[in-house]
N, C-alpha and C positions, 0 to 999 in steps of 0.2 A: 501495499501499498505506499503509494508515492505521498508527501505531504501537499502535491497540489489537489490530488483528491482531494486529501480531507478539506480543504479549501477546500473547496468547490461543494464538498457535504454541509460543511458549516453556515454556506450562503441560503443553503433550503430553508424556509421559513419553519421555525420549531427545534431546528439542529440542536443548534446552539446551546437551547435551553434543555433539551434533551440528558448532553450532554453530561451536561454539569450538574440535571438530576441524578443521570444515573451515578456521578462520580461521586456524589455527593450519599446518594446511598450502599455502595460499597464503601467506602471509608470507616465504619462503623466494624463490617468484617473484618479489613484489611489492619489499622490503627493501633497502634500497640495499646492510647492508652486516649482518653477523655480532650486530654491536651491539644496531641497530636492530628485527633479529629481537626476540631476548632483550627488547628495552626495548616492543617492542609487545604483544610475547605477555604480559606484565602488564596490560597493560589493557583485555585479555579480555573479563576478567568485570565488570570494573567497567559500561562499556558495557553488558553484559548485565543487571548490575541496574537502569541507567536504563532500557533498554527495556521490563523487569520492571515497573517501574513506570508503563508507559504513556507513557513520553515517547522522543523523539526527536531525541538529538541533534544540535547542528548545530554547524560552527562559526563560529566570528565575522567580520565582514566583513575585519579587520586583518590576519586570518593571511598567511599567503607566499599566492601564487601557483599552487606547486607544491608547498603543504600535505602532501597525501597521502602525496608521494614524499617530502618533506623533514624531517619531522615524524617522530617515531614512536609519539606519542599516537595523531596524527589517523590513520594508518594505520588502527591499531585502530579509529576513530572512525569510519570513514568504511565500515569489511569488514563488522564486526561487524552494523550494520543489514541491507549491502546480501547478506550472506549468508543474512540471518533472512528478510528480505524475498523471497529467492530460493527459499527450500522453501516457506515458506508461500505462494507461486505455485503450489509446483508440485501441492500441497494441495489450493486453491483446485481449479485447472484436473481437476487426478481428483480431484477429492469426491464426484464422479458413476458414481465406477469401481469393481471389487472393485481391493485391493491385486492381485489377481494380475495383471492388466492394465497393470501399470506401465510395461512393454517397448513395448508394441502404442500404446499413450497420447505414447511418446516422440515426437513428430509435428513438423515443423517449425512447423507455425501455433504449438504450446504454445511453444517456443520466442520464436520471434519477442515474445509475450506476455513472457513468464518477461525476456530484455531488457528490453523496454522497462521494466514493472516497476521493475525491481535500479538501471537508469540512475536513473528519475525520485527512486531515495531518497540515489542517489551524489548526484545533485545536491543535495536536500533537506537534506542533512545540511552537505556543502561547498560550497555557490555558487560556487564563488571554483576552483576545477579547471577546464582549460579544456574542448574538445571530446575532444581526443587521450587528453588523461586518466582525460576519463569512458568511452570506449568499450575502454580498453585495462581499464583498473578492472572494467567489465559484461562485459568480454570473458573475465578472468580467474577473477569469480564463480562465470558462470553455468558455463563450464567444469568449475571447481572444483569447484562442488556436483552434478552430474550424473556425472561420474566417485564421488566418494565413494558418489553414491547405487549406480550401479553396482556399486561395491563391498561395500557394504553393501544387500544386498537384502532382508535381515531389519529392518533400518530401516526402508526404506520401507516397508516392510508391516505395521511397529508404529505407523509415523504415519499411514497411512492406513486404517486398522482403529480407530485410535480415537476417529476422526470417523465412522463408516459405519453407528452405528445398529443394529445386525445386520439393515441391510436390505440383503436382495442387490443385482447392479448392476443385473439386471429386475427387479425394482419401485422406484428412485428411478429408472432411464427411463420406466419408467411412468408415473410420480408426472410427472414432467417432462414427459412427453407429454400428459398428461391435461391437467393447468393451460396449458398454452400450445394447447390446443383449445379448451377449454371458457371460459376464462374472456378477454375484451379485453381492451386495456390499460387502462382508465380502473378493472374490475374488479378486476386485480392489484396496482394501483395500494391499494383499499378492502381488498383481501386481506392486503396488507404491515401496512396502520393495522391492522387489527384484530388481528395478532399482536407488536403493538408494533416492527416494524421499518421503519427511516426507509426510503423507496422515493426519494426523489431519491439515494442512494446509489446504487442504479443507474437511471441514470439514461443513460448512454451504451448505444448499437448498439437492436438488432432488439425487440421482444417477447420471440422466446425468447432470445436473451442476454440477456435481463434475467429472464427465467424463471432463464436454468440458473446466473445471480448469486444466486438470492435462493434457492430451494433450497442451492448451494454454503453459505451463512450460515448458510442454519437447522442443516443440517449441521457448520457447523463450532460453531454455537453448540448444538448439542444440543436444538432444536425443530422439527425433523423432525415430530413427533408436534404439535406444536401448529398445525402449516401442514395441516396433516393433516384434523385434528379443523374446523379453520375452513373447508377445501375442503368438506367434507361440509357442514358447518353454513351454505354457499352456493349448492352445488349438488347437494343430496340425489340429485337423479336420476342422479348418475355413484356409478358402485362408485369407492371412495377406499381 
């Protein structure tokens, strides 16, 4: 999860508030005492400001091994990007569905992807944490985000609908299917180049994985219409 993607997420109405609220809910389960909870909470907004600036905060190598659990500011420093990454990943994974399918799409596969993304962000922010601490934080963040969205279904709907561009789930699924069917990987790379997307950002996985990620990227950045226009130009015989 890149800092730029986190920044994009935080511009969606309600998302910054959600990150702050989830982080505050997680603090009592991770902080060592009440004082640390209060002090950590004070660092949430400054860390959010850093993410909004397109930067990912990091802990210096000189910090203590268990910094995320021993120092209040470091606890918030790690939690806020991790929660932001979790919500961003959920939206990316659900970007090809209607908001109403939120519950149907909470699959084990998605949770594995979510855990991997959150774990990577935690390690990026604080490379000093040992595996046990990283796993503990990851489990708490993933569980906390799911619980929050479970209680706040309206928020989940809002976050998803903001990137839907008025297209139905069927429209998006059909667009994904046609791109996968009519474009080989070389043509897909050219398609991305034509609309100003760095194809190398989607270099992992199968062609279908890349098609899904390209479409998800376009959804997040309001580029689906540009994508469809480019598809019509490159494959005029196909109904887009």
